[in-house]
N, C-alpha and C positions, 0 to 999 in steps of 0.2 A: 576584498573590496569593501569600503566603508558601509557600515550597516545602516548609517542614516539616509543612505540612497534608498529610493523606492524600490519596491519588489520588482516592477517591470523593468526598471534600469538594470538592476543586478542580473535579472534573468537573461538580459541581452549581453551584458558586459563582463560580469563577474568570471574570473578565471581565464579570461581571454584577452588577447592583443593582437594586433595585425602582425602577420608573419614578417620576421626581420629581413629575410632574404628577398622576398618579392613584394611585400606589402599587402598581400591578400587578406582581406577582411575577415574571412572565416579561418578558424583554427584549421590547419591542414590535416589530412588523414596520414598519420605516420604509421605506414604498414611494416616498418622494419621490425625484425624480431630481436635484433642486437644492435649495439652502438659501439662505434670505435673509441678506444681510449688512447689518450696521448701518452700515457705511461701506465704501468700496472696500478690500477686503483684510482687512476687520475682521469676523470670523465667529466661530462657536462650536466650530470645529474641523472643520467639514464645509462643503465647497463644491459638490461634484458627486459623485453616487453611483459613477461609475467610479473615481474617486480613493479614496474611502472612504465607507462607509455605516455608521451606528451599529449595525445588527443584525449585519451582517458582521464589523465590528470586535469586538463581544462574543465572537462565535463564534471568530475568529482568536485573540483573547487566551486563551480558554479552552483551545483546542487547543494553543497554544504553552506554556501552563503544564504541560499533561499531558506534552509532550514535553521538558519541562526547558529550554525555550528562551525567548527574549525577544520574538522577532518572528514572527508567524504571517500567512500569506497564503492566501485561499481563492479557489479558481479554478473554472471552469465544468466542468472535467473533469480527470481525471488526466493526460490528454494535454495539456491546456492548461497544467497546472503544469510538466510535462516541457518543453514548448516554451519556456515562459518561462525556466525555469532554463537550458536550453541556450543562451540568448541571452547567458549571462555569458560565453560563448565567441564567437570571431569566426573569420572565414575564415582558414584557414591553421593553426588550432589543432587539437589531437587529443583526442578523448574516448575513454576506454577503458571498455567495457562488459563486463558478465558475459556469457559465451557462452550462458548458460541464462537467457534473459530473457522476460518476458511478451511475447507476440506483437504486441500493440499498440505497445509501447515499441520492439520490434525494428523493426516497420514505420516507425514515426515516425522512428527515428534513421537508418535505412538508405535510406529512400526519400524523406524530406523534408529532414531537418536536414543530411544528407550533401550534398544538392544546393546548399547554401548554402555550400560550400567548406570545410566543417569535416570533418576526417579522422575516420572512425569505425573503432575497432579492437575485436575481441572476444577475450576470453581467459577461462580458467577461474580466476576470482578466488579460488576455494578453494585453488589452488596458488600459494603466495606467491612461489616462485622464478619461476614462469611469469609472474606479474604484474609482477615486477621486470624481467624480459627485455622484456615487452611496452611498457613505458613508454618513450616517445621524448622527445627534447628539447623538442617542442612540446606534449606531453601537459599539458593544463590542467584536465581533470576526470576522475575515476574514478566510475562509476556502478555502485553495488552493489545487488543484491537478495539478502536473506537472511531466510528461506529463499527460494530461487529458485522461480519459477513456470515449469513445474509439477513439476520434478524433486525439489523440496525439499531441495536442497543448501544447506549453510550456508557462509557466508564468515566468516572470523575478522575481525569488523568492526574491532576495536582495532588489529590488526596492519596491516591494509590501510590504514586511516585514518592510522596513524602513518607508514607509508611515504609516503603522499600528502602529509602535512604536511612530512615531511623534504625534499621536492622542490617545495614551494609549489604543490601540485596540490590543487583543490577536490575534496572527497570528498562524495558524495551517497549516501544510503541510502534505498532504497524500503522502507518499513516497513509496507506495506499488509497483508501476512499476519499480522503480529504485533500491530499496533496499539500505541500507546504503553503499554498495559496490561501487556503481555508483554515489550516490548523498547524501550529508549530509546537509539537510535544516538547522540545528541548527548553523551551521558555516556560514550560508548565512543570519542569523538574525532571524530565525523562533523561536517563543516561545515553540512550541510543534510540534513534529513529530508523525504521526500516521501511523499504518500499518494494512492491513488485512494480518496477519501472515500466513493465509491460503496459500497464493500465495508464492512469491519467498523465503521468510524468512524460511518457512517449506520446501517447494519445492518438496514434494513427494505425494501430493493429498491424505493424510491420516490424516490430522488435520484440523479442523475449529478453528480459533483463531484470536485475534486482539492484538495490543500493542500500547502503546504511550510512548514516552520519552521526557523529558524536562531537561533543565539545570537551571530553575528558582525554587528556594526553596518554594516560596510562592504558586506557582501552584502545585508543588508536595505535598505539605501539604494538599491542598484542594482535590486533586484527590485521595490521600490516604483515606481521610475522605469519599468521595463519593464512592469509590470503597468498602470499608468496609461496608458502609451503603446500597448500592444498590445490591452488591454481584454478579456482572457480571464477576467473576474471571475465569481465565484459570485453567482447571483441572490439577492435578499434573502430569498425565501421559502424557497429551498433552504438557505440559510445558517441560517435559523430551525430547519428540520427537523434539520439536522446538529447544531445546538447542543443541541436537545431530546435527540437520540440519545446524545450525550456522556454525559448524565446517567445512562444505564443501561449504559454501555460495560463497566464492571468486572464487573457480574453477568452481562451477556451473554457476555463473553469466557470467564468461568468455566464457564458452562453449555456453551458451544461446545466448550471443551477437555475437559471431562468426557465429553460424548457422542463426541467424535472419538476419544479414547483407548479407549473401550469398542468402537468399530467397528473401529479399527485392530487390536485384540487379536482381535476376532472374525474378521475377514478373514484374519489371519496364520495362523490354524488351519484355515481352510476348504480342503477338498481341491481346490477349483476355482480357487484363487488361487495364482498363481506367486510373487508377491512384494509386500509392503506397504512404502511409504516414508512414514514420519511421524517427526519428530525426537523425539517422546515414547517411541518404542519403543527398547529396549536394542539391537535388531538395526540401528538406523540407525548408519552408520559414524561420524557426528559427534555421537553422543548426548552425549558429554562436553562438547563445545563448546556444544551446545544448553543444557546445564544451567549452563554458565559465563556465557554472554552474554544468556541469555533467562530470565525469571522464570516462563515456561509454554511450551507447545508449540503453541498455536493450534488453529484449527478447520478446517484443510485437510489431506487426505491424498491421496496417489496409490497406485495399485496396479496390477500386471499380472495380468490375467485369463489363465488357461490357454487357449490356442487362438489365433485370429486375429481378423480384422475382422468375420467372420460371427458369431462368439460374443460379440464385444463389442456388436455392434448388437443382437442378441437379448436380451442382458442389459439394455441400456439402454432397450429398448422395453418390457420387462417390469416395471421398477420403477414403483410407484405414488406413494409418499410422496416419493420423490427426484424433483424436477422436472428433466427433460433441458433444460437452459439454460446459457448462458454466464453469467459473472459469479461472484461468490462473497461471503461475509460476511453474507448476510442471516439472518434468524431461521429461514427455511425451508431445508431441505436442497436443494442443487442438486448434479447430477452431469453430467459432460460428457466428450467425447471429444476431448483436445486436438489430435491430428493433424488432425482434420476441422474443429473449431470454433475454439477460442481461439488456436491456433498453426498455423492453416493458412497464414498468411503467412510463416512460417519455411520456407525451402527444404527440400525433402524429404531432401536429403543431410545437411543440418545436424541436422534431426529425428532422423534414423537415428543420428547421432553422439552426440547428446544422450540418446537412449533413448526418445524419444516415438514409440513403435511403435503398430501398429494395435490391439494389445491393452491399451494403456495408458489408464487411466481416472482422472480427478481428481474427488474429492468435496469439496464444501464442506459440512460437516455443520452442520445447524441445531440449534435448541434444542427440537425436538419430544421426546415421551416417548421414551427410548431403546429401550425394548422394542419399540415400534412400528416404529422405523426398523430394527431388526435383523431383526424378522419380515419386513420388506419385502424386505430384502436376501436373506434366506433363500428366499423364494418366487421371487425373480427369478433366483437362482443355481441353483435346483432343476432 
């Protein structure tokens, strides 16, 4: 669909058209595993649903349009997307990761992918000089999270991607926290953008999924081969649900951000809160970079509660509207303790270096009535 059309318009229409048989406005659920051919090798674009499926294809095309790319791929989970992308590298290659990485990604790279003979390195990608020094002759991929999970650090995406390009290194940006509504890494020079679509893309806590988008035809051809060979595809019904959710992504992200900013400002003034980390606050050390490379600040914040583990547990047990659960990006507000929950797989020493302490808490702010959310925090902090 034409890129000059607005984001909301493309979110509703890109990749989709009324069903030719019935006129149904919604892309149908094509649950068929295989497709009839008129003659050997003569078909209507589909042979087998692992290779491609009309419902999944419509969703992939819509998401690709929103990310300003030409080629989209939907996977069964964010980890399935990550695993497939990592297979662009081979034994003996080096992948450079952000040292402040989602715990599931950290586990996958260091406990699984590394076992296949791929060298894994960690560096603070927010430090460009340190990044330059960490690149090796065999570095083939740089994996960026911005903002990082859960420390909310920003990486200058354009500078790191320009560096990668100058050395013929593939740059990958995990855009899960911002969604394509607030950040478009491909326009900043990234080769690949990846999502856990479980989060904001789907946004209703009822799908586990992943996706990647690229504008490079050579990468797309390789990913298509790997996807077909490895089979980590998104199920048809889950693709349908994610495509439905894209239609409201813009209004959801605006609501998430509005509530998150209000809560960040509330917590920053609270006497029982030590520090709040949110890119939309002027106190964030990379506030200027946030304004430069993002069009908004997202729906996730982290903060340090005064005290230790006991105080954190008491607070987390007292909240009522905030559900104590892993994941993020749903319409309901979630709260969690990274050291015990999402980042437990990160070694304790590394957690300490990053700042993931016992009094560190992450909130995914939903779209409930903001006064209700603040009242809930107020009673839990009392």
